[in-house]
Steps between C-alpha positions, in 0.01 A plus 500: 500500500813278483715675754771236474520543111527880549779459772689287257475749217605779746803305609608440147459864409703593809769270420526632138533853637771404729692336227475817284607711801805290579618468144516120476782412238251273320274809429799712388614234258154457362491866441834499321399201285180681402702807380740296304219304326323838432818666352599216286160439345481599124259785561743679744830466288486866381390625826782331716757641240352843529517486873863400488569793266312747722726375790809531298571125510441404145519627138217385275545337159322654204196294558469604865445151617871397569796648667827591331809370700798612314469308169247267615118520499342337789144393568357580842556141595876524369531838676391351840769225463774732375431804737280371779530820711395739228214276391379448865493886562317568178246216556436599858434853388276386218300249725465748789371783264251273350355370818518839674269627221262205548505562884426864443195418289372247763549771779294743292225233454514380849262761644254435241525125542464535883197716465336252250579201722362684803180572311472129382554383859262735643236392238543134581499576887162687463359236274609225756342688784177551302492129410546396866238740614255380242578141590407560863174665406416200273593251768281660753208509258552130414523405858179680585309352213620158572419533872141603415465197254651258737273596785191494274590167348592333833177623649304360212687165502433462877132589479337162520129656501262424230552862352825623377495869450765588249477865433799596708701208342418623146599868567824398683591270203450784252724738703774239539493404131539868403801531722655194374430613138701823573792316637503247210505788261803657669686172545430270224753250576350434843315175408375465865279810462317355197453163663336660806285716276397188277397326817269796589341517150488149358643286774372380841443843637303617184127457448522133593580590871128586553359189329379156636485571872144389569572148583667430837724201444855377548582607149388843574698516831809380321459756221470766771818389677692497170389843406587645848847358461539636152389827642780508742750394238370808292576723777869401512531560120349832540719609784803392292382714212442808745860454640640483145325830423656662791849359425562516140862383529395183663183440299647204303622309812175579688264374244709190396354320798147610406490339154 
C-alpha cells in the first residue's frame, strides 16, 4: 500500500473541506458565475423570467421569454444589465431550486449507492483474501515438490557408483511438474514457470538426466558439476515463484529478477 500517496490524497481532501467551511471568496465567486451562466443559457430563458414573476420582480412579455420594462422588452441578458438586483434575486432563486432538487435526488439515492458500494468492496475484499490464501497453499505445495525433486536429483548426481537408481528421481519429477503445471495454468504470464517446467520435461532435467553416466571421465565430472549448479539456480527461481504466489501485489517485481 502506498501510504505516502494516501496521505497526500487525504491532505488534499482536508484542504478542500477547510476551503468550503471557511467560505473562500474564490469559491463563492465561482458559484455566482455558475448561476449566471446557467440562468443566461438559452434553455433557461423562460425559467428565469418565470422566477422573476414569482418573486414579483418582473413582468413577462407575451412569449414568456423576456421581461417587460415599461415600454421595453428586455432579454434576460438585457434585464441583468438594466436591473441587476432583480435579475440576481430571480437567478439565485432559480439556480438554488434546481440544484436543491438535484441534491435531494442524490440524498435519496445515497443510501442505495452506499449499500451497493459496501457490497462491492466486501466482495473484492473476500476475493482478495481467498486469492492470498490459495496462493499460500500453492506456494507451500510448490516448495514441497521442489524440495523433494532437488534432494532426489542432487543425490542422483552425486552418486558416482556404477549403478544409479532413479526411481525416486522420476517420481519426484512427476510431482514437481504437476505443481508447476498448476501454477502455469493460473499465471500464464509467468514465463519463468514454463521455463522451469520445460527443463524438467525436455531440458537437462528431463529424460536425458539419467543417460550416459557409465563412463567415469573428466567430461562426465564436468557435466555433473554443471547440472548441480543448474539445480541450485532452479531452486532460486522456484523460491521466487513461491514468494510471488504469496504476495500477489509484488509478484511482478519479485519475478522480474527470475526471468
